[in-house]
C-alpha positions in Angstrom: 19.6 2.9 -19.4 22.8 0.8 -19.6 22.4 -2.9 -19.6 25.0 -3.7 -16.8 23.4 -1.5 -14.0 20.1 -3.5 -14.4 22.1 -6.7 -14.1 23.2 -5.8 -10.9 20.0 -4.3 -9.8 18.0 -7.3 -11.0 20.4 -9.6 -9.2 20.0 -7.7 -5.8 16.5 -7.4 -5.9 15.5 -10.9 -7.1 17.8 -12.5 -4.4 15.5 -10.6 -1.9 12.4 -12.2 -3.6 10.4 -14.2 -1.0 8.6 -17.2 -1.8 6.6 -16.9 1.3 5.8 -20.1 3.2 7.8 -20.0 6.5 6.5 -17.6 8.4 4.4 -18.0 11.9 0.7 -18.3 11.5 -2.6 -19.4 12.4 -1.9 -23.0 12.0 -4.2 -25.4 10.0 -7.6 -24.0 10.1 -9.0 -26.9 8.0 -7.8 -29.7 10.0 -5.6 -32.9 9.2 -5.4 -34.2 5.9 -5.8 -32.7 2.3 -6.4 -28.8 2.7 -8.9 -26.7 0.7 -7.4 -24.5 -2.1 -9.1 -21.6 -0.7 -7.1 -18.7 0.9 -8.5 -15.7 2.8 -6.6 -12.3 3.0 -7.6 -8.8 4.1 -7.5 -6.1 1.3 -8.2 -3.5 4.2 -10.0 -1.0 1.8 -12.1 -0.6 -1.6 -9.7 -0.6 -4.6 -10.5 2.4 -6.6 -10.3 0.2 -9.9 -10.0 -3.0 -11.3 -8.9 -1.2 -14.7 -5.4 -1.9 -15.1 -5.3 1.2 -17.4 -6.7 3.7 -14.9 -4.8 2.0 -11.6 -2.1 3.6 -9.8 -2.5 2.2 -6.2 -1.4 -0.8 -4.2 -5.1 -2.2 -3.2 -6.1 -2.0 -7.2 -2.3 -3.5 -7.9 -3.4 -6.7 -5.8 -6.3 -7.2 -7.5 -5.0 -6.6 -11.0 -2.0 -8.9 -10.5 -4.5 -11.7 -9.9 -6.8 -11.4 -12.5 -4.5 -10.0 -15.5 -1.3 -11.4 -17.2 1.3 -9.3 -19.1 3.6 -10.2 -21.7 6.3 -11.1 -19.2 5.9 -12.0 -15.6 8.0 -13.3 -12.5 7.9 -16.8 -12.4 8.1 -19.0 -9.1 11.8 -18.4 -8.8 11.1 -14.7 -8.8 12.9 -14.0 -12.0 11.3 -12.4 -15.1 9.9 -14.9 -17.4 7.6 -15.4 -20.8 4.0 -15.2 -19.9 1.5 -14.4 -22.4 4.4 -13.7 -24.7 6.1 -17.0 -25.6 9.0 -15.6 -27.3 10.4 -12.3 -28.2 13.2 -10.7 -30.3 15.0 -7.3 -30.0 16.7 -5.4 -32.7 20.4 -4.8 -32.5 19.8 -1.2 -31.6 17.4 -2.3 -29.0 14.9 -0.1 -30.3 12.5 -2.7 -31.4 10.9 -5.7 -29.8 8.8 -8.4 -31.6 6.6 -10.6 -29.3 5.2 -13.9 -30.3 2.0 -14.5 -28.3 1.2 -17.9 -27.3 -2.7 -19.4 -27.4 -4.4 -17.7 -24.5 -8.0 -16.6 -23.7 -9.9 -14.0 -21.7 -11.9 -15.3 -18.7 -14.9 -15.3 -20.7 -13.5 -17.6 -23.4 -12.6 -15.2 -26.3 -8.9 -15.5 -27.6 -6.3 -12.8 -26.4 -4.9 -11.2 -29.3 -1.9 -8.9 -30.1 -4.4 -6.4 -30.9 -5.9 -6.5 -27.3 -2.2 -5.2 -26.2 -2.2 -2.6 -28.9 -5.5 -1.2 -28.1 -4.8 -1.1 -24.2 -1.6 0.5 -24.5 -2.8 3.2 -27.0 -5.9 3.5 -24.7 -3.6 4.5 -21.9 -2.2 7.0 -23.8 -5.6 8.6 -25.1 -5.5 12.0 -23.3 -9.2 11.8 -22.5 -9.0 8.5 -20.7 -6.7 10.9 -18.1 -4.6 7.7 -17.0 -2.1 9.0 -14.3 0.3 6.1 -15.5 0.4 7.3 -19.1 3.8 8.3 -18.6 4.8 4.4 -18.3 4.3 4.3 -21.9 6.5 6.9 -23.2 9.3 5.0 -23.8 7.3 3.8 -26.8 7.9 6.1 -30.1 5.8 9.0 -30.1 3.8 8.1 -27.1 4.5 11.2 -25.2 3.7 13.2 -28.2 0.5 11.6 -28.7 -0.5 11.8 -25.3 0.1 15.7 -25.4 -1.9 16.0 -28.5 1.2 16.3 -30.8 1.1 13.2 -32.8 -1.5 10.7 -34.2 -2.7 7.4 -32.4 -1.1 5.5 -35.8 2.3 7.1 -35.1 2.5 5.4 -31.5 5.3 2.5 -31.5 3.0 -0.5 -30.9 1.5 -2.4 -33.7 -0.3 -5.9 -33.9 1.3 -7.5 -37.0 -1.2 -10.4 -36.8 -3.2 -12.2 -34.0 0.0 -13.4 -32.5 2.5 -11.0 -33.2 3.1 -7.5 -31.4 6.2 -5.2 -32.7 6.8 -2.4 -30.4 9.2 0.5 -31.4 10.8 2.5 -28.3 12.3 6.0 -28.6 15.7 4.9 -27.0 17.2 1.5 -26.0 15.1 0.8 -22.7 16.8 -2.2 -20.9 14.3 -2.4 -18.3 11.5 -2.5 -20.8 10.8 -6.2 -20.6 10.3 -5.9 -16.5 8.2 -3.0 -17.6 5.9 -5.2 -19.7 5.1 -7.2 -16.4 3.7 -4.0 -14.8 -0.3 -3.6 -14.9 -0.6 -0.4 -16.8 0.6 -2.6 -19.9 -1.5 -5.3 -19.3 -4.2 -6.1 -22.0 -7.7 -5.5 -22.0 -10.4 -6.8 -24.0 -11.0 -4.4 -27.0 -14.5 -5.8 -27.6 -15.6 -5.6 -24.3 -13.9 -2.0 -23.1 -14.8 -0.4 -26.1 -18.6 -1.2 -25.6 -18.9 -0.8 -21.9 -17.2 2.1 -19.9 -18.2 0.6 -16.9 -16.7 -2.8 -17.5 -14.2 -2.6 -14.4 -16.7 -1.6 -11.8 -18.5 -4.9 -11.1 -17.7 -8.4 -10.9 -20.3 -9.3 -13.6 -19.0 -7.6 -16.3 -15.2 -7.8 -15.5 -13.0 -9.8 -17.6 -9.3 -10.2 -17.4 -6.8 -12.7 -18.7 -5.0 -13.7 -15.4 -4.7 -16.9 -13.3 -8.0 -15.6 -11.2 -11.3 -14.2 -12.3 -13.4 -11.8 -10.2 -16.8 -13.7 -9.4 -18.0 -11.1 -6.6 -17.5 -7.5 -5.5 -19.7 -6.4 -2.8 -18.0 -2.7 -2.8 -16.5 -1.7 0.7 -17.0 -5.2 1.9 -15.4 -7.9 0.1 -14.1 -9.4 -3.2 -13.9 -13.0 -4.3 -11.4 -14.4 -7.0 -11.7 -17.8 -8.4 -9.5 -19.9 -10.5 -9.7 -19.0 -14.2 -10.0 -22.0 -16.0 -9.2 -20.3 -19.2 -5.9 -19.2 -18.1 -3.1 -20.4 -20.5 -1.2 -21.7 -17.4 -4.0 -22.9 -15.3 -2.7 -26.4 -14.4 -0.1 -24.5 -12.3 -2.8 -22.4 -10.3 -3.6 -24.5 -7.3 -5.6 -22.2 -5.3 -9.4 -22.3 -6.3 -10.6 -19.3 -4.4 -9.3 -16.1 -2.9 -11.6 -14.4 -0.4 -10.6 -10.6 0.1 -11.9 -8.9 2.9 -11.8 -4.9 3.5 -11.4 -4.5 6.9 -9.9 -0.9 8.3 -9.1 -2.0 11.7 -5.7 -3.7 12.1 -6.7 -5.1 15.4 -10.0 -6.8 14.2 -7.6 -8.3 11.1 -5.0 -9.8 13.7 -7.7 -11.4 15.6 -9.3 -13.1 12.6 -5.6 -14.1 11.7 -5.3 -15.7 14.9 -8.6 -17.2 14.8 -7.8 -18.9 11.7 -10.3 -16.9 9.8 -7.5 -15.2 7.6 -4.5 -17.1 6.0 -2.2 -13.5 5.8 -2.2 -10.7 7.6 -0.1 -7.4 7.0 1.6 -6.1 4.2 1.7 -5.7 1.1 -2.3 -6.0 1.2 -3.0 -4.4 4.7 -1.3 -3.8 8.1 -1.1 -5.2 11.8 -1.2 -3.0 14.7 1.8 -1.2 15.4 1.7 -2.4 19.1 1.7 -5.9 17.8 4.8 -5.5 15.6 7.6 -6.1 18.5 5.9 -9.0 20.2 5.4 -10.6 16.7 8.9 -10.0 15.7 10.3 -11.1 19.0 8.4 -14.6 18.6 9.6 -15.0 15.4 6.1 -15.1 13.8 6.6 -12.0 11.6 8.0 -12.2 8.1 10.0 -8.9 7.0 11.4 -7.9 3.7 13.1 -4.7 2.4 11.6 -3.4 -0.5 12.6 -0.9 -3.1 10.0 1.7 -1.6 9.6 5.0 0.3 7.3 6.3 2.8 7.1 10.3 2.1 4.9 13.4 2.5 4.0 15.2 -0.1 3.4 19.0 -0.2 0.9 20.8 -2.4 3.3 23.4 -3.8 0.4 25.5 -5.0 -0.9 26.1 -1.4 0.7 28.5 1.0 3.0 28.3 2.7 4.4 25.6 0.7 4.6 27.6 -2.3 8.1 28.4 -1.0 10.9 26.1 -1.0 12.7 27.0 2.1 9.4 26.4 4.1 9.1 23.0 2.7 12.7 22.3 3.5 12.0 23.7 7.1 9.3 21.2 7.2 11.4 18.2 6.0 14.4 19.1 8.4 12.2 19.2 11.6 11.4 15.5 11.4 13.0 12.9 13.6 12.9 9.9 11.3 15.1 7.8 13.7 12.5 8.0 16.2 9.6 7.1 14.0 11.5 3.9 12.8 12.5 2.7 16.2 9.1 3.6 18.0 6.5 3.0 15.3 7.4 1.1 12.2 9.8 -1.1 14.0 10.5 -3.9 11.2 13.8 -2.7 9.5 12.9 0.7 7.8 15.6 3.3 7.2 15.5 6.9 7.8 15.5 8.4 4.3 17.5 11.6 3.7 17.2 11.2 -0.2 14.7 9.7 -2.6 16.3 6.5 -4.1 16.2 3.4 -1.6 19.5 1.8 -0.7 19.3 -0.5 -3.8 19.3 2.3 -6.3 21.4 4.8 -4.4 23.3 7.4 -6.2 23.9 10.4 -3.7 25.7 8.2 -1.0 25.2 8.9 2.8 21.8 11.3 1.9 21.4 15.0 1.1 20.6 16.5 4.3 20.6 15.5 8.0 17.8 14.1 9.8 16.3 16.2 12.6 18.3 19.2 11.7 16.1 21.5 13.9 18.5 24.5 13.8 18.6 24.6 10.0 15.0 24.2 9.9 14.3 27.2 12.2 16.6 29.3 10.1 15.2 28.5 7.0 11.6 28.7 8.2 12.7 32.2 9.2 13.9 32.9 5.7 11.0 31.7 4.0 8.4 33.6 6.0 10.3 36.8 5.6 10.5 36.0 1.5 6.6 35.4 1.9 5.9 38.5 3.9 4.5 36.1 6.8 4.8 37.3 10.5 3.0 33.9 11.8 2.6 30.7 10.1 -0.9 30.0 9.0 -2.4 26.6 10.2 -1.3 23.4 8.5 -3.4 20.5 7.7 -1.8 17.3 7.3 -3.7 14.3 5.5 -3.4 10.7 5.9 -5.6 7.8 4.8 -7.0 5.5 7.4 -4.5 3.2 9.2 -3.2 3.2 12.9 0.4 3.4 11.5 -0.3 6.4 9.3 -2.0 8.2 12.3 0.8 7.4 14.9 3.4 8.8 12.4 1.3 11.9 11.7 0.8 12.4 15.4 4.5 12.2 16.0 5.1 14.6 12.9 2.5 17.1 14.4 4.2 17.1 17.6 7.7 17.9 16.0 6.7 20.6 14.0 4.9 22.2 16.7 8.2 21.7 18.9 10.5 22.8 16.3 8.6 25.4 14.2 5.8 26.4 16.1 3.3 25.3 13.7 -0.3 24.4 14.4 -1.1 21.1 12.5 -4.6 19.4 12.0 -4.9 16.0 11.3 -7.2 15.1 8.6 -8.0 11.3 8.3 -9.7 10.1 5.1 -10.8 6.6 3.6 -8.4 5.4 0.8 -10.4 5.9 -2.2 -11.6 9.3 -1.3 -7.9 9.9 -0.2 -6.3 9.0 -3.5 -8.9 11.1 -5.6 -8.1 14.3 -3.2 -4.5 13.9 -3.7 -4.7 13.7 -7.2 -7.2 16.6 -7.4 -5.0 18.9 -5.1 -7.3 18.9 -2.4 -4.9 18.8 0.3 -2.0 20.8 1.8 0.4 18.1 3.1 -0.5 14.5 2.7 1.3 10.8 3.0 1.8 8.5 0.4 3.9 5.5 -0.1 6.0 4.8 -3.4 7.2 1.3 -4.7 9.3 1.1 -7.5 7.5 -0.3 -10.7 10.8 -1.5 -11.9 14.5 -1.7 -10.9 15.7 1.8 -12.0 16.1 5.3 -10.3 13.8 6.6 -13.0 11.0 4.7 -11.4 11.2 7.5 -8.5 12.4 10.3 -10.5 10.1 10.4 -13.3 7.2 11.0 -11.2 8.0 14.8 -10.6 9.3 15.3 -14.2 5.9 17.2 -15.5 3.6 19.3 -13.4 0.6 17.7 -14.9 2.2 14.2 -14.4 -0.4 11.6 -13.2 1.2 11.0 -9.8 2.7 14.3 -9.5 0.2 15.5 -6.8 2.7 18.3 -5.6 2.2 20.1 -8.7 5.8 21.1 -8.8 8.0 21.4 -11.8 11.5 22.6 -12.6 13.0 23.1 -16.0 16.5 21.9 -15.2 15.3 18.6 -13.5 13.3 18.1 -16.6 16.2 18.5 -19.0 18.5 16.3 -16.9 15.8 13.4 -17.0 15.4 13.9 -20.4 18.9 13.6 -21.1 19.1 10.2 -18.7 16.5 8.7 -20.9 18.3 9.0 -24.2 22.1 8.4 -22.8 23.4 4.8 -23.5 26.7 5.7 -21.4 25.9 4.1 -18.0 28.4 6.6 -16.0 26.8 9.5 -17.8 23.3 8.7 -17.4 24.0 8.3 -13.8 25.5 11.6 -13.3 22.4 13.2 -14.8 20.0 11.3 -12.5 22.1 12.1 -9.6 21.9 15.7 -10.2 18.4 15.5 -10.7 17.8 14.0 -7.3 19.7 16.8 -5.8 17.6 19.2 -7.4 14.4 17.3 -6.2 15.6 17.2 -2.6 16.7 20.6 -2.8 13.3 22.2 -3.9 11.6 19.1 -1.6 8.3 19.1 -3.1 8.0 16.0 -1.3 9.5 15.0 2.3 11.2 11.7 2.3 10.5 9.8 5.6 12.0 6.2 5.3 12.9 3.6 3.0 10.2 0.9 3.6 10.1 -2.8 4.1 7.0 -5.1 4.3 5.9 -7.0 7.3 3.3 -9.7 7.5 2.0 -12.7 9.0 1.3 -16.1 7.5 -0.5 -19.2 8.0 1.9 -21.9 8.1 0.1 -24.1 5.4 0.0 -21.5 2.7 3.0 -21.7 0.6 4.6 -20.1 -2.7 3.1 -16.5 -2.4 5.5 -14.4 -4.2 6.5 -11.0 -2.4 8.9 -9.3 -4.9 11.2 -6.6 -3.8 9.2 -4.1 -5.2 6.6 -4.6 -2.6 4.1 -6.6 -4.8 2.6 -9.6 -4.0 1.5 -12.7 -6.6 -0.9 -15.3 -5.6 -0.5 -17.1 -8.9 1.6 -19.8 -7.5 0.1 -20.1 -4.0 -1.0 -23.4 -2.6 -2.2 -24.9 0.8 0.0 -27.8 1.7 
């Protein structure tokens, strides 16, 4: 990717970073005087994993960003800064990075070494691990080949030269690579522990990280407690001593706990507040909102009828009234999505189809059913994970599909961990999902659907031309030409419609007035490293 593109995008996105501390909130629950450096939030649901190599969801991300640290990490100002790496050098051709690591320790007191990074990255690429985010490391030389069984592990372009020097060789110049090193898939893991205990990440007693906090308790499906990691290299800048993470599904209960001072944070990115409370909290000025590089979409299982037919998929996509959804349900700055890429990365200006195009939807449905030899639509099952917002959106779309297409849609609600597993295994017909950019580039969205077997491609859709265009974009150094490849690729994705763009998202939350310096970045991530109760 061309450097100038990233400068522009990074400037736009960093300018939107919120150092959260000015929102309405529950007041000073600790009374006057110095406040206890302890905060309570709601994680809403059980994180599927606390292993950075296996995680691919927001709940796990919140845990990992608190308990691990990468080569780079956003600083208090939201800008990318050195973290475990105290310095780095890049070769003139942009293909080789040499990182010099600072002295740092794991939460168990053992030293963090360059070998831990090499081991962690190669572990993610190991085919038998089955990491859904393995493709995030395909920028490394021979990484994709190794992950697909076509190269040896020693061929992968990451090598510990000594305990404090990590050399990384890329397939092509990748200007967002430094940003990618701050993403949890590229966090290190303790080689000694992980290689000896396959269950290391499933319990607090065996969990070891290198981040600002350490996990001291995990009551599954109930709560997680994080405490300040005294062995963290930058511990002097970590002010909070304890983070209590609840797992409460009910948004009304969460809101009540916040208003009673039992929570210091309610809502996104870690949970949600009731949809009925959004407008009153917005009107009163208590709510904080921030646009993010994220999208709310539905996925089709393209291997299950009738959604093996592109015209039928498009019919269902065109029959959705997105404006009604953002006006009446989400109500906090969301934008109807008629393409895949959010405004900060937009390539196809103005979108690629019309919102609520009922007549075209009916026509496409008729054509698609004729192609499939169908005289009537089979029953449709629409799945979503437990949340009031998801339920209301699903109910609205259920009505719209009935009205426009005559579809009989059954709604299926599942707990988050089960839901994610079912989506990945193809145990669904239509299912909701959100996606936040992992780094500031369109490829973060487009790459998901490059391969049928890709870890996050739950649709099982694949297109040879689409794949070819993304391969060309990855190798292209000319900004304009690279943009052309990605623009055409997005058109193919929307024309084939394995996913249904619904709206470009934003975060909305309520915050204790005494809680300062929680970073909510424009990609939708939350970081408590700098948090403080004042």
